[in-house]
NUPADO-36659 format. One line per 8 residues: number of its first residue (from 1); their letters; for each residue x negated, y negated, z of N, C-alpha, C, CB. Coordinates in steps of 0.2 Angstrom, whole numbers, padded with zeros to 4 digits, always signed. Glycine has a CB too. Layout:
# NUPADO-36659
NUM) a) X:Y:Z:X:Y:Z:X:Y:Z:X:Y:Z | ...
***
This chain:
# NUPADO-36659
1) xxxxxxxx) -0004:+0006:-0001:+0001:+0000:+0001:-0007:-0008:+0001:+0007:+0001:+0013 | -0009:-0007:+0002:-0014:-0013:+0002:-0019:-0012:-0005:-0019:-0013:+0009 | -0019:-0009:-0005:-0022:-0009:-0014:-0017:-0012:-0019:-0024:+0000:-0018 | -0012:-0010:-0017:-0006:-0012:-0023:-0006:-0021:-0020:+0003:-0006:-0022 | -0006:-0020:-0015:-0002:-0030:-0011:-0008:-0031:-0013:+0000:-0033:-0001 | -0015:-0029:-0013:-0022:-0034:-0016:-0023:-0033:-0022:-0028:-0032:-0014 | -0022:-0029:-0026:-0018:-0030:-0033:-0015:-0034:-0037:-0016:-0028:-0033 | -0009:-0034:-0031:-0002:-0038:-0035:-0006:-0047:-0032:+0010:-0035:-0030
9) xxxxxxxx) -0011:-0048:-0027:-0013:-0054:-0024:-0016:-0059:-0032:-0021:-0051:-0017 | -0023:-0052:-0033:-0026:-0053:-0036:-0025:-0057:-0044:-0027:-0050:-0034 | -0018:-0052:-0045:-0014:-0053:-0055:-0011:-0061:-0051:-0004:-0043:-0059 | -0008:-0062:-0048:-0004:-0069:-0047:-0012:-0073:-0046:+0002:-0069:-0038 | -0016:-0072:-0042:-0019:-0079:-0044:-0023:-0078:-0050:-0024:-0083:-0039 | -0024:-0073:-0057:-0027:-0072:-0060:-0022:-0076:-0067:-0029:-0064:-0059 | -0017:-0073:-0065:-0011:-0076:-0068:-0013:-0085:-0068:-0002:-0073:-0063 | -0014:-0088:-0062:-0010:-0095:-0060:-0019:-0096:-0061:-0005:-0097:-0051
17) xxxxxxxx) -0024:-0097:-0064:-0028:-0098:-0066:-0029:-0100:-0074:-0029:-0094:-0063 | -0025:-0096:-0076:-0025:-0096:-0082:-0020:-0098:-0085:-0026:-0090:-0084 | -0015:-0102:-0083:-0009:-0109:-0083:-0011:-0112:-0085:-0006:-0112:-0077 | -0010:-0116:-0090:-0010:-0120:-0093:-0004:-0128:-0092:-0010:-0116:-0100 | -0010:-0131:-0091:-0003:-0139:-0090:-0001:-0140:-0097:-0007:-0148:-0086 | +0005:-0142:-0095:+0009:-0143:-0101:+0010:-0152:-0100:+0019:-0137:-0100 | +0013:-0157:-0106:+0010:-0162:-0107:+0014:-0166:-0101:+0009:-0165:-0114 | +0023:-0161:-0101:+0028:-0164:-0095:+0025:-0164:-0089:+0034:-0159:-0093
25) xxxxxxxx) +0020:-0159:-0086:+0017:-0159:-0081:+0012:-0165:-0079:+0015:-0155:-0081 | +0007:-0165:-0085:+0002:-0170:-0082:+0004:-0178:-0084:-0005:-0168:-0085 | +0012:-0180:-0088:+0014:-0184:-0087:+0016:-0188:-0083:+0016:-0183:-0089 | +0021:-0181:-0078:+0023:-0182:-0069:+0015:-0185:-0069:+0027:-0173:-0062 | +0009:-0182:-0069:+0005:-0183:-0064:+0000:-0190:-0064:+0003:-0177:-0062 | +0000:-0192:-0071:-0003:-0199:-0074:+0002:-0203:-0069:-0002:-0200:-0083 | +0010:-0202:-0069:+0013:-0210:-0068:+0014:-0210:-0059:+0023:-0212:-0073 | +0013:-0204:-0056:+0010:-0203:-0048:+0001:-0206:-0045:+0010:-0193:-0047
33) xxxxxxxx) -0002:-0202:-0052:-0011:-0203:-0047:-0013:-0207:-0050:-0017:-0197:-0046 | -0015:-0208:-0055:-0015:-0214:-0062:-0018:-0212:-0065:-0018:-0221:-0061 | -0019:-0214:-0070:-0023:-0210:-0076:-0031:-0210:-0075:-0022:-0212:-0084 | -0035:-0214:-0070:-0041:-0213:-0070:-0041:-0205:-0066:-0043:-0219:-0068 | -0037:-0206:-0063:-0039:-0201:-0055:-0036:-0194:-0061:-0031:-0202:-0045 | -0032:-0192:-0063:-0029:-0187:-0068:-0037:-0185:-0072:-0022:-0192:-0074 | -0040:-0190:-0073:-0044:-0188:-0081:-0049:-0186:-0076:-0047:-0194:-0088 | -0052:-0188:-0070:-0055:-0186:-0068:-0056:-0180:-0064:-0056:-0191:-0066
41) xxxxxxxx) -0050:-0177:-0058:-0047:-0169:-0062:-0051:-0166:-0067:-0039:-0171:-0067 | -0046:-0169:-0071:-0048:-0165:-0079:-0054:-0160:-0081:-0049:-0170:-0084 | -0061:-0168:-0078:-0066:-0165:-0080:-0069:-0163:-0075:-0071:-0169:-0083 | -0067:-0157:-0070:-0071:-0154:-0065:-0070:-0148:-0068:-0070:-0156:-0056 | -0075:-0146:-0066:-0074:-0137:-0070:-0076:-0137:-0074:-0069:-0134:-0072 | -0084:-0138:-0078:-0084:-0138:-0084:-0081:-0142:-0089:-0084:-0135:-0085 | -0077:-0145:-0087:-0073:-0149:-0093:-0066:-0148:-0097:-0077:-0149:-0099 | -0064:-0139:-0094:-0063:-0135:-0097:-0054:-0138:-0100:-0064:-0128:-0093
49) xxxxxxxx) -0052:-0141:-0091:-0047:-0141:-0095:-0046:-0151:-0097:-0040:-0137:-0090 | -0048:-0153:-0095:-0051:-0159:-0100:-0052:-0156:-0111:-0060:-0161:-0097 | -0054:-0152:-0110:-0053:-0151:-0120:-0047:-0148:-0119:-0061:-0146:-0125 | -0046:-0143:-0117:-0039:-0140:-0116:-0035:-0147:-0118:-0037:-0136:-0107 | -0033:-0150:-0116:-0028:-0158:-0117:-0033:-0159:-0125:-0031:-0167:-0108 | -0036:-0160:-0125:-0040:-0164:-0129:-0037:-0159:-0137:-0050:-0164:-0127 | -0037:-0155:-0136:-0035:-0149:-0139:-0028:-0150:-0140:-0038:-0144:-0135 | -0023:-0152:-0138:-0017:-0151:-0138:-0017:-0158:-0144:-0014:-0151:-0130
57) xxxxxxxx) -0018:-0163:-0139:-0018:-0171:-0143:-0019:-0172:-0151:-0024:-0175:-0139 | -0026:-0166:-0151:-0027:-0164:-0157:-0022:-0162:-0163:-0031:-0159:-0156 | -0020:-0158:-0160:-0014:-0153:-0162:-0009:-0156:-0166:-0010:-0151:-0155 | -0009:-0164:-0164:-0004:-0169:-0166:+0004:-0172:-0164:-0003:-0167:-0172 | +0004:-0166:-0160:+0012:-0165:-0157:+0014:-0170:-0153:+0012:-0159:-0152 | +0019:-0174:-0152:+0020:-0181:-0153:+0021:-0181:-0142:+0027:-0184:-0160 | +0024:-0177:-0141:+0023:-0179:-0132:+0014:-0176:-0131:+0030:-0173:-0125 | +0011:-0175:-0133:+0004:-0173:-0133:-0001:-0181:-0135:+0004:-0167:-0139
65) xxxxxxxx) +0003:-0183:-0138:-0001:-0190:-0142:+0000:-0196:-0136:+0004:-0192:-0151 | +0008:-0194:-0135:+0009:-0200:-0127:+0007:-0198:-0122:+0017:-0202:-0124 | +0004:-0192:-0121:+0000:-0192:-0115:-0007:-0193:-0115:-0001:-0186:-0113 | -0009:-0195:-0122:-0017:-0200:-0124:-0014:-0205:-0121:-0020:-0203:-0134 | -0008:-0209:-0126:-0010:-0214:-0124:-0009:-0217:-0118:-0008:-0216:-0129 | -0005:-0212:-0112:-0006:-0215:-0101:-0012:-0210:-0102:+0004:-0211:-0092 | -0014:-0210:-0103:-0023:-0209:-0103:-0027:-0213:-0105:-0025:-0204:-0106 | -0027:-0217:-0110:-0030:-0222:-0114:-0033:-0227:-0105:-0022:-0226:-0121
73) xxxxxxxx) -0028:-0227:-0104:-0031:-0236:-0099:-0035:-0234:-0093:-0023:-0242:-0094 | -0037:-0227:-0093:-0040:-0222:-0089:-0046:-0221:-0090:-0037:-0217:-0089 | -0047:-0224:-0095:-0056:-0218:-0098:-0061:-0224:-0097:-0057:-0215:-0110 | -0063:-0221:-0096:-0073:-0224:-0095:-0075:-0220:-0102:-0079:-0221:-0086 | -0081:-0221:-0104:-0082:-0222:-0114:-0084:-0217:-0115:-0087:-0228:-0118 | -0085:-0211:-0112:-0085:-0203:-0112:-0079:-0203:-0113:-0087:-0199:-0108 | -0074:-0202:-0108:-0066:-0199:-0111:-0063:-0206:-0116:-0059:-0199:-0102 | -0066:-0210:-0118:-0062:-0213:-0121:-0064:-0211:-0131:-0062:-0222:-0118
81) xxxxxxxx) -0072:-0213:-0130:-0074:-0208:-0137:-0070:-0200:-0139:-0082:-0208:-0137 | -0068:-0197:-0132:-0065:-0189:-0133:-0059:-0189:-0138:-0062:-0187:-0125 | -0055:-0198:-0134:-0048:-0196:-0135:-0047:-0199:-0143:-0043:-0201:-0130 | -0051:-0202:-0143:-0048:-0208:-0151:-0051:-0199:-0157:-0057:-0221:-0153 | -0057:-0199:-0157:-0059:-0191:-0159:-0051:-0185:-0159:-0067:-0187:-0152 | -0050:-0185:-0156:-0041:-0181:-0152:-0038:-0184:-0155:-0037:-0180:-0144 | -0035:-0191:-0156:-0032:-0195:-0161:-0034:-0192:-0168:-0035:-0202:-0159 | -0040:-0192:-0170:-0042:-0194:-0178:-0040:-0188:-0182:-0051:-0197:-0180
89) xxxxxxxx) -0041:-0182:-0176:-0042:-0172:-0178:-0034:-0173:-0178:-0047:-0164:-0168 | -0029:-0178:-0174:-0020:-0178:-0177:-0017:-0179:-0182:-0017:-0184:-0175 | -0023:-0184:-0183:-0020:-0187:-0192:-0015:-0183:-0196:-0027:-0189:-0197 | -0021:-0178:-0197:-0015:-0174:-0202:-0012:-0168:-0203:-0016:-0173:-0207 | -0009:-0170:-0196:-0002:-0166:-0192:+0003:-0169:-0190:-0003:-0164:-0186 | +0002:-0177:-0188:+0006:-0181:-0187:+0004:-0185:-0190:+0007:-0182:-0182 | +0002:-0188:-0194:+0000:-0195:-0196:+0006:-0202:-0192:+0000:-0195:-0205 | +0011:-0203:-0192:+0015:-0208:-0190:+0012:-0206:-0182:+0025:-0207:-0193
97) xxxxxxxx) +0013:-0202:-0178:+0014:-0202:-0171:+0005:-0207:-0171:+0015:-0193:-0166 | +0001:-0205:-0174:-0008:-0207:-0173:-0006:-0211:-0175:-0014:-0203:-0177 | -0004:-0216:-0180:-0001:-0222:-0180:+0001:-0227:-0176:+0004:-0220:-0183 | +0006:-0226:-0171:+0011:-0229:-0170:+0006:-0227:-0163:+0020:-0225:-0172 | +0001:-0224:-0159:-0006:-0225:-0156:-0009:-0231:-0157:-0010:-0221:-0157 | -0010:-0231:-0165:-0015:-0238:-0165:-0012:-0243:-0167:-0020:-0239:-0169 | -0003:-0246:-0166:+0000:-0249:-0166:-0005:-0258:-0161:+0005:-0245:-0164 | -0004:-0254:-0153:-0006:-0260:-0150:-0016:-0262:-0153:-0003:-0259:-0141
105) xxxxxxxx) -0017:-0257:-0154:-0025:-0260:-0158:-0030:-0259:-0150:-0025:-0272:-0162 | -0029:-0255:-0143:-0030:-0258:-0138:-0034:-0251:-0137:-0025:-0261:-0134 | -0040:-0252:-0137:-0047:-0247:-0135:-0044:-0242:-0131:-0052:-0250:-0130 | -0043:-0233:-0130:-0050:-0233:-0137:-0046:-0232:-0147:-0058:-0222:-0134 | -0041:-0234:-0144:-0034:-0233:-0150:-0033:-0238:-0155:-0027:-0232:-0147 | -0039:-0238:-0158:-0041:-0243:-0163:-0040:-0241:-0171:-0048:-0246:-0162 | -0037:-0244:-0175:-0042:-0242:-0181:-0048:-0240:-0183:-0042:-0246:-0184 | -0052:-0243:-0181:-0059:-0242:-0181:-0060:-0235:-0177:-0062:-0249:-0176
113) xxxxxxxx) -0060:-0236:-0170:-0061:-0230:-0167:-0060:-0222:-0171:-0056:-0232:-0161 | -0051:-0225:-0170:-0049:-0219:-0174:-0048:-0216:-0183:-0042:-0219:-0171 | -0051:-0221:-0184:-0051:-0219:-0192:-0055:-0220:-0194:-0047:-0222:-0198 | -0060:-0220:-0193:-0068:-0220:-0195:-0073:-0217:-0194:-0071:-0224:-0193 | -0068:-0210:-0194:-0071:-0202:-0195:-0076:-0199:-0188:-0077:-0203:-0202 | -0074:-0201:-0183:-0077:-0199:-0176:-0078:-0193:-0174:-0073:-0201:-0171 | -0083:-0191:-0180:-0083:-0183:-0177:-0089:-0182:-0177:-0079:-0177:-0182 | -0094:-0180:-0173:-0102:-0177:-0172:-0103:-0170:-0171:-0105:-0181:-0165
121) xxxxxxxx) -0097:-0165:-0172:-0100:-0158:-0172:-0096:-0156:-0177:-0099:-0153:-0167 | -0096:-0156:-0185:-0092:-0152:-0189:-0092:-0151:-0195:-0088:-0153:-0189 | -0092:-0146:-0196:-0097:-0142:-0204:-0094:-0147:-0208:-0095:-0132:-0208 | -0099:-0147:-0213:-0099:-0151:-0221:-0091:-0146:-0223:-0108:-0150:-0227 | -0088:-0142:-0221:-0082:-0139:-0227:-0075:-0141:-0223:-0082:-0129:-0228 | -0076:-0140:-0217:-0071:-0145:-0213:-0070:-0150:-0211:-0070:-0144:-0209 | -0076:-0156:-0215:-0075:-0160:-0213:-0074:-0164:-0218:-0077:-0162:-0210 | -0075:-0161:-0223:-0073:-0162:-0233:-0064:-0161:-0232:-0078:-0154:-0242
129) xxxxxxxx) -0062:-0156:-0231:-0056:-0155:-0230:-0052:-0159:-0224:-0055:-0149:-0230 | -0057:-0161:-0220:-0051:-0164:-0215:-0050:-0172:-0217:-0053:-0163:-0205 | -0056:-0175:-0222:-0055:-0181:-0225:-0047:-0181:-0230:-0063:-0184:-0229 | -0049:-0175:-0235:-0041:-0174:-0239:-0034:-0174:-0236:-0041:-0166:-0242 | -0036:-0168:-0231:-0028:-0169:-0227:-0029:-0176:-0222:-0026:-0161:-0221 | -0032:-0179:-0221:-0030:-0185:-0217:-0026:-0191:-0221:-0036:-0189:-0215 | -0032:-0191:-0229:-0027:-0198:-0233:-0022:-0195:-0235:-0030:-0203:-0239 | -0025:-0190:-0240:-0015:-0186:-0241:-0007:-0185:-0237:-0015:-0178:-0242
137) xxxxxxxx) -0010:-0187:-0231:-0007:-0184:-0225:-0001:-0194:-0223:-0015:-0180:-0218 | -0009:-0196:-0224:-0009:-0205:-0222:-0004:-0206:-0228:-0018:-0211:-0223 | -0004:-0206:-0235:-0001:-0207:-0240:+0006:-0205:-0239:-0004:-0204:-0246 | +0009:-0202:-0234:+0016:-0202:-0234:+0020:-0206:-0230:+0018:-0196:-0233 | +0017:-0208:-0224:+0018:-0212:-0221:+0018:-0218:-0223:+0018:-0212:-0218 | +0025:-0225:-0222:+0023:-0232:-0221:+0016:-0235:-0219:+0027:-0234:-0217 | +0013:-0239:-0218:+0009:-0245:-0213:+0001:-0242:-0212:+0013:-0246:-0202 | +0001:-0238:-0216:-0004:-0234:-0216:-0012:-0235:-0221:+0000:-0229:-0218
145) xxxxxxxx) -0013:-0240:-0223:-0016:-0241:-0229:-0023:-0245:-0224:-0011:-0246:-0235 | -0023:-0247:-0216:-0028:-0249:-0216:-0031:-0242:-0212:-0028:-0255:-0213 | -0029:-0238:-0210:-0031:-0232:-0208:-0033:-0227:-0214:-0026:-0230:-0204 | -0031:-0228:-0219:-0035:-0223:-0226:-0038:-0230:-0229:-0028:-0216:-0235 | -0039:-0237:-0228:-0045:-0240:-0230:-0051:-0240:-0225:-0043:-0248:-0232 | -0048:-0238:-0219:-0056:-0238:-0215:-0059:-0231:-0217:-0054:-0237:-0205 | -0057:-0226:-0218:-0059:-0216:-0218:-0059:-0219:-0224:-0052:-0208:-0216 | -0061:-0220:-0230:-0063:-0224:-0236:-0071:-0226:-0234:-0058:-0231:-0238
153) xxxxxxxx) -0069:-0233:-0231:-0075:-0237:-0229:-0082:-0232:-0226:-0072:-0241:-0222 | -0078:-0231:-0221:-0085:-0223:-0216:-0086:-0221:-0223:-0080:-0213:-0209 | -0083:-0216:-0227:-0087:-0214:-0232:-0091:-0215:-0237:-0084:-0212:-0234 | -0088:-0223:-0238:-0094:-0225:-0244:-0099:-0229:-0238:-0091:-0232:-0252 | -0100:-0230:-0233:-0107:-0233:-0231:-0112:-0226:-0227:-0105:-0240:-0226 | -0107:-0221:-0224:-0112:-0213:-0224:-0117:-0213:-0228:-0109:-0207:-0225 | -0124:-0209:-0227:-0128:-0210:-0230:-0131:-0203:-0232:-0131:-0215:-0228 | -0122:-0197:-0233:-0123:-0192:-0234:-0122:-0189:-0228:-0128:-0191:-0237
161) xxxxx) -0119:-0184:-0227:-0119:-0179:-0223:-0124:-0175:-0219:-0117:-0175:-0226 | -0125:-0172:-0211:-0131:-0170:-0210:-0123:-0165:-0204:-0139:-0177:-0208 | -0129:-0161:-0204:-0126:-0152:-0201:-0128:-0154:-0196:-0128:-0143:-0204 | -0133:-0158:-0197:-0137:-0159:-0185:-0134:-0166:-0182:-0149:-0161:-0182 | -0127:-0168:-0184:-0125:-0173:-0181:-0120:-0171:-0176:-0123:-0177:-0185
***
């Protein structure tokens, strides 16, 4: 009996450890604790929770883009850059949602930060596909010219693709 109880207890702790936070839960935490405190908590334990949140934001789901907007005021240089990159990643999936983040122009969600291809660890084929997908998606939504122009200008000012960037 003790062995069964021990196994059940261990399994319940394992399940709790692998449960990921939802956008609703995170929104509530931001409202009660503040964005800066929530970001600090997400960075704990090897940043795995922070990376999970960035991945969700990058998926372009509107509820996660809304979380990004709530996190932005509490971001420091590192987390702001990560948020901008996650928003950029979301462009092909939800260009209208990302453009709505850019309307205020507040950092880190400015056209220059999000649309200027803020990627540091991406392979050339994925980068090329991203550019095509992002521009195609942006062409389908109104008021996307500034973002498209920024992408094109960033490509035009580059010195080529370097695998080790």
